[in-house]
N, C-alpha and C positions, 0 to 999 in steps of 0.2 A: 319533798313537799308532801302535803297531806293527801290522803285518799278519801273517797266517799263511796257510798253504795253504787253510784252511777259510773265510777271510774272503770270498771271492767269493759263498758262500752267504749270508753276512750282507748283502752288497750286494743280492742278489736279494730277501731277506726284507724289507729296508728299502723297496724299491720297492713290494712288496705292502702293507706297513704304511702307506705314504703314500697309496696308492690307497684303502685301507679307512678312512682316518682320519675322514672325515665320518660314516660309519656307526658307527665305534667311539665317536665322541664322543656319539652318541645312545644306542647299545645296549650299549656296553662291548665289550672285546676278546674276551670269551668267546663272545658271540653274533655278533659281526661276522666272526669267523674269523681275527682278527689273531693270537691266541695259537696257533691251529692252524697258521697260516702259519709262525710261529717254530719250531714243532715239526717241520714238514715240511722246513724248511731246516736243521735241526740246531742251531738256536740254543738251544733249551731244554737239549739234551744237553750244551752247553758248561758248564753250571752243575752237572752231576751227575758224581760221581767215576767214573773208568774202570771200577772193579770193580762198578758198580751201574747199568750201562746207558748211561753218559754218556761224554763225551770228556775231562772233567776239565781244562778249559782253565786257563791261568794267569790270575791275578787281573788283570793289565794288559789281557788280551784281554776279560775279562768287563766290565771298566770301559769299555773302548772300545765294546763291543757296546751297553751300556746308553746311552751317550752318543749313539751313532748312531741308535738307535731313538727316543730322546727328541727328537732333532732332527726326526724325521718325525711322531711322534705321542706326546705326553707321556702321554696316557691309557694307551696300550699299555705304555710304559716303566714307568709307575708299577705297573701290574698285574704286569709281569715282575719288578720289583724285590721286590715282596711275595711272589711265587711263589719267587723265588730265596732270599729270607730264610728262608722255610719249609723249602725244600730243604736249606739249610745246617744248619738245626737237626736235621732228620730224619737227615741224613748223620752226625750225631754221636751217633745213638742206637744201641741194641742191634740185633743182627741181625734180630729180628722186625720192628722199626720200619723198618729200612733196606730191607726187602722192598718198601716202597712206592715206592722210587726209580725202578726201571725203567719202570713205567707213567707216572710223571711226566716222565721224560726223553723218552718217546715221544709225550707229549701225549695219552695215552689217558685221563687224568683230570687235574684241576687242583686245586691247593691254594692257600692264602694264609696270611698270618700276622697275628696280632692280639696284640701284646705291648706296646702303648703304655702300658697300665696298670702295667707294670713299669719304664717308662723316663721318659716325659715327661708322661703324662696322669694327673690325679687322684692326684697324689703327696702332697697336703697334707691329705687327709681323715683322720678318726680311725681308720679301718680300711682294709685293702687292698680294692681294687675287686673283685678276684677271688681266692677262696680255694680251696684244695684240702685235703681231709681224707681220710686213708687209712682204708679200711674193708676189712680182710681181703683185701689184695692188689688192691683196686679203689679208684680215687680218685674222690671226689665233688667236683665243681666247683660253686661257688655265687658269684654276683656278676655283674659286667658287664665286657665288653670294649668300650670306647667307640668304637674306630676299626678296622674290618675291611674292607679293600678287597675287593670281589667276594664278599662273604659269602654272597649268595644265588645264586652262580654256580659254586661249587666243590664238590668231593667231601669235602674235609677242611679244617678250620681248625686251624692250629698256634697255640696260645696259651700263656700263661704265668701262673702263679698263685703266691701266697704259700702255703706249706704249713703244716700244723699243728705242725710241729717247728721253725718259725722260718726255714726255708729257702725256696727257690724252685725250681720245676720247670717244664718244658715238657710240653705234652700235645698229642697228635694226636687231634682230635675229629671223628668223622664228622658231616657236615652234617645227617643225619637223626636224630641222637641224641635220645632222649626227654628232655624238659626243656630242650632248646636252642631258643631263640626269636630269630629274626633279624628286626630291625626293617626297615621300608622304608628304601631308600637315602636318605641325607641330601641335602637341597637345598643344594648347595655354591656358593660364588662361582665356581668353575671346576671342571672335571674331573668333572662329573656322571656321565660314562660309567664312572668308576671304581667306581660302585655301592658306595660306602663306607657302611657302616651300623654301628649299635650292635648288639652281640650279647649276649643275656642267658642266664645259666646258672642253672637251678633244679634242683639235685640231679642234674646230668648225671654219669653214671658212665663212667669212662674207664680203660682198661687200658694204652694205649700212652703211655709217659712217658719223658722224657729229662732227665738232670741239666742244670741251668742253669749249673753251675760256680760257683766262689766269687765271680766278678765279675758274674755275671748277663749279660743280653744287651747287646750293643754298641749304642750310640745314635749317630746322626749320622755313620755310616761313609762309605766312599767311594762307595757306590751313590747316595746322595742328592746328593753333589757331581757325580757323573757325569751325573745327570739334569739338574742345573742347567746343566752345560756344554752338553748337547745343546740345551736350550731357549734358551740364550744364542746358540748358532750359528744357530738358526732366526731369531731377532730380527735378528742381524747380516746375515743373507742378505736380509732384507726391506729393511733400510737400504741395502744395496749395490744392490739392484734399483731403489730410488728414485733412487739416485745416478747411475744410467745416464742418467736424463733431467735430473737436476739435479746437475751436477758439484760444486757447493758441499758436497754431502753426502759426497763421496768421502773427505775427511780424517776425517770422523766414523766412517764404516764402517771405515776403516783403523785408527784409534785403538782402537776397540772390538775389532777383530780381533787386534791386537797384544796387547791385554790378555788376550783369551781364549786366545791361543797360549801366553802365559806360564802361565796357570792350567792349561791342558792339560798342559804340560810338568811342572808340579809334581804334578798328579794322576797322571800316568804314572810319575813317580819314586816316589811314595808307593805305588802299586800294585805296582811292581816290587821295591822295596827295603824296604817297610814304612814306617810313620810313627808317631811318638810321638803320644799323644792330644792334647797341646796343639797340635802342628802340624797334626794332622788337623782339629781344630776351627777353627783359623785358616784353613785351606784352605776349609772349608765356609762360614765367614763371608764370605770373599772371594768365593766363588762366588755366595752369596746376594745380595751387593751388586751384583755384575756382572749377574746375570740380570735383576734388577729395572731397573737402569739401561739395559741393552740393550733391554728391552721398552719402556721409556718413550721411548727414542730412536726405536724403530720406530714407535711411535704418533705421535710428533711429526713424523717424516718423512712419514708417510702422511696427515697433515693431517686435515681433517674426515672424509674417507672412512674413515679408520681408527677413528673414533669410532662408526661404525655397527655394530650387532651383526651378527656374521657375518664381518666383515673379519678377515683374519689378524692384523693389529696389535691389534685389540680383544681377540681371543682370547689372544694372547701376553701382553698386559698383565695380563689376569686370571690366567692360569696362572702368571705369574711370582710373584704374591703367595702362591701355595701354598708356596713355599720358605721363607717367613717363619714358617710355623707347622708345617711337616711335620718331625717327628722332630728338633726343635731342642733339644739340651741347653742348660743355662743358659749355658755359656760362649759358645755360638754366638748365642743370642738376645740375650745381653748385648752382644756385640760389634756386632751389627746395630743394636740400639737406640742404642748410643753413636754409630755412624756416622750414623744418621738424625737424631740430636740435635746433630750436629756436635761431638761430644766425643771422637771417635776420633783 
């Protein structure tokens, strides 16, 4: 992908992120200092518009940054992607809401997003998981947001709810709001450092609101694919390292690297020129398949040592499975299931 004058700061940030990765895996990037490092090197500012304290970088550079960080620490990249999604929503709000952007760009406070209840989670129940009722200029939120990364580590949560007039809206909810209950972080197969938790709303009153637009939030966008690309590169690097001692593995590493290069080129083109939803979903499905296969190749190349908890191959194998369930619209999950069943 492309580089720009500011990318040397990204290189320095990635070095710090890699050094902090073990601590981040245990404590999360908010406590380990990983997100603070991104702020210090100007990476957070990349995602914030120029008129709101950021540098307003192009989409292709944002995608490249996410992939580079994911290659060093997927936990940090996941938290960053959720922060960036929240920032994107806030940036589309009225002036009073946009005033939150400069502190976010500087890393003075952190935010996250919880909108899976509008996109992929709990879509088949008899009632919306989270509802918003207008009460004399104040909105009352009731229900649950099932997946919120870093819920107990941020100043605000950007969420979305079904409104009493049949529409949808986003809301910026301070973490200390009365009636807001944050559960303990979920025990996940991987990425426990993401501190992902369920958040409950019991009559939470909010004034900061943003229109969701006619199509609602986007699901399975380029950020998820970028993180898969970064995780894939980490697995390929492990296979290549094993190939240094076992030349028979060299063609395996080369083949995976070539496939990844093609995927990266497609991702870069999509970020630069835009992409139709069907092609975006195909790109995401291909990335999902590759990240899982590359991780399995890394585990196989590492042999028994890679099956011991704490080995990089073991971690990469678990983390790769995250992409099978994270923000997967039906078109993506269906394509992956067909591939797994040999029907693709």
